[in-house]
C-alpha positions as CSV (number, residue, x, y, z in Angstrom):
1,M,129.8,100.5,133.5
2,T,133.4,101.2,132.5
3,P,135.9,100.4,135.3
4,I,138.4,102.8,136.6
5,I,141.8,102.0,135.2
6,L,144.9,102.3,137.4
7,V,148.0,102.5,135.2
8,D,151.5,102.0,136.7
9,G,154.5,104.2,136.0
10,M,155.7,102.2,133.0
11,L,152.6,103.0,131.0
12,G,152.2,106.8,131.1
13,K,151.6,107.1,127.4
14,L,148.9,104.5,127.5
15,S,147.1,106.4,130.4
16,K,147.0,109.5,128.2
17,W,145.4,107.6,125.3
18,L,142.8,106.0,127.6
19,R,141.9,109.4,128.9
20,I,141.5,110.7,125.3
21,L,139.0,107.9,124.7
22,G,137.1,109.1,127.8
23,I,138.1,106.3,130.1
24,K,138.6,107.3,133.8
25,T,142.3,106.6,134.3
26,L,144.5,107.1,137.3
27,Y,148.2,107.3,136.6
28,A,150.3,105.9,139.4
29,G,153.6,107.2,138.1
30,T,155.2,107.9,141.4
31,L,153.4,105.4,143.6
32,T,155.1,102.4,145.1
33,D,153.7,98.9,144.7
34,N,152.2,99.1,148.2
35,E,150.5,102.4,147.4
36,I,149.2,100.9,144.2
37,E,147.7,98.0,146.2
38,R,146.0,100.5,148.6
39,E,144.5,102.2,145.6
40,L,143.1,98.9,144.4
41,E,141.7,98.2,147.8
42,K,139.9,101.6,147.8
43,H,138.1,101.1,144.4
44,S,136.5,97.7,143.9
45,Q,135.9,98.3,140.2
46,T,139.5,99.2,139.4
47,V,141.6,97.4,136.8
48,L,145.4,97.6,137.1
49,L,147.4,97.9,133.9
50,T,151.1,97.1,134.4
51,R,154.3,96.1,132.7
52,D,155.7,94.9,136.1
53,R,155.3,91.1,136.1
54,E,155.8,90.8,139.9
55,L,153.2,93.5,140.6
56,Y,150.8,91.8,138.1
57,R,151.2,88.4,139.8
58,H,150.8,89.9,143.2
59,A,147.6,91.8,142.2
60,I,146.1,88.7,140.7
61,S,147.0,86.6,143.7
62,M,145.2,89.1,145.9
63,G,142.0,88.9,143.8
64,Y,142.4,92.2,142.0
65,S,141.6,92.7,138.3
66,A,144.8,93.3,136.4
67,L,146.3,93.1,132.9
68,F,149.9,92.6,132.1
69,V,150.4,94.9,129.1
70,P,153.0,93.7,126.6
71,E,155.8,96.0,125.4
72,A,154.6,97.2,122.0
73,P,153.7,100.2,120.0
74,I,150.9,102.3,121.5
75,E,148.3,101.1,119.0
76,D,149.0,97.5,119.9
77,Q,148.9,98.3,123.7
78,L,145.7,100.2,123.3
79,S,143.9,97.5,121.2
80,F,145.1,94.9,123.7
81,V,143.6,96.7,126.7
82,L,140.4,97.8,125.0
83,K,139.6,94.4,123.6
84,R,140.1,92.7,127.0
85,L,137.9,95.3,128.7
86,G,135.2,95.3,126.0
87,I,135.6,99.0,125.2
88,E,135.1,100.4,121.7
89,P,137.9,102.7,120.4
90,V,135.7,105.8,119.8
91,L,136.8,109.4,120.0
92,D,134.0,111.5,121.3
93,M,135.0,115.0,122.5
94,S,132.0,115.1,124.9
95,R,133.6,112.2,126.8
96,T,137.3,112.9,126.3
97,L,139.2,113.6,129.5
98,C,142.3,115.8,129.9
99,P,145.3,113.6,128.9
100,L,147.4,115.4,131.5
101,C,145.3,115.1,134.7
102,G,142.2,113.1,133.7
103,S,139.6,115.8,134.5
104,K,136.6,116.7,132.4
105,L,137.1,118.9,129.3
106,V,134.5,121.6,128.5
107,R,134.1,123.4,125.2
108,V,135.0,127.1,125.5
109,S,134.8,130.0,123.1
110,R,137.7,131.5,121.3
111,E,137.3,134.7,123.5
112,E,137.8,132.6,126.7
113,V,141.2,131.4,125.5
114,V,142.5,134.4,123.7
115,K,145.4,134.9,126.2
116,E,146.2,131.2,126.5
117,V,146.9,130.1,122.9
118,P,149.1,131.5,120.1
119,R,147.5,134.1,117.8
120,G,147.9,131.8,114.8
121,V,145.9,129.1,116.5
122,L,143.1,131.6,117.3
123,D,143.1,132.6,113.6
124,R,143.0,129.0,112.3
125,Y,140.7,127.1,114.6
126,E,137.1,127.5,115.9
127,E,136.7,124.7,118.4
128,F,138.5,124.9,121.8
129,Y,138.3,122.8,125.0
130,K,139.6,123.5,128.4
131,C,140.4,121.2,131.3
132,T,138.2,122.0,134.4
133,N,141.1,121.1,136.7
134,C,144.5,122.0,135.3
135,G,143.3,124.6,132.8
136,Q,145.1,123.1,129.8
137,V,143.6,124.3,126.5
138,Y,143.1,121.9,123.5
139,W,141.9,122.6,120.0
140,R,141.1,120.5,116.9
141,G,144.4,121.1,115.1
142,T,146.7,118.8,113.1
143,H,147.4,116.8,116.2
144,F,143.7,115.9,116.4
145,Y,143.9,114.3,113.0
146,E,146.9,112.3,114.1
147,I,144.9,111.1,117.1
148,E,142.1,110.1,114.8
149,K,144.6,108.1,112.6
150,T,145.9,106.3,115.6
151,I,142.5,105.3,116.8
152,E,141.7,104.1,113.3
153,K,144.8,101.9,113.5
154,V,143.6,100.5,116.8
155,R,140.3,99.6,115.2
156,L,142.1,97.8,112.4
157,I,144.1,95.8,114.9
158,M,141.1,95.0,117.0
159,Y,138.7,94.1,114.1
160,G,141.1,93.3,111.3
161,K,139.3,95.5,108.8
162,V,137.5,98.8,108.3
163,E,133.8,98.5,108.1
164,C,132.2,100.5,105.2
């Protein structure tokens, strides 16, 4: 079972990438250290990711699971976290969560998003997804291929080579 990840305010970009990979991630961008501790108390399977050394040390001393994430490019941070949590870097749209709010994405038809995306996008793309909570619409455009390239870099960092 994949744990719930609680990400502090210094790692917002990392939280989005974890959600893209389908990992339940709570972003504590506006929470104080005390509020973060209360969140850890509520969920026993939660792992705190932080760049705050003091918060990290305190969480560990209280018996919580925590990782101190080094300052590094996103590919390195992501590979660091995934390797330590034993999670494979796999992009699977059936598991991907909304990068903005962390809710489930569902595949929708072009007709369902006709008023929500630019006309050119409707003309060029077939596959659309919509967040069940915030309503954000996503499609497999050029940004999707950039996401795939980033995840491939994460695999290279984690495993040192591409398997054929």
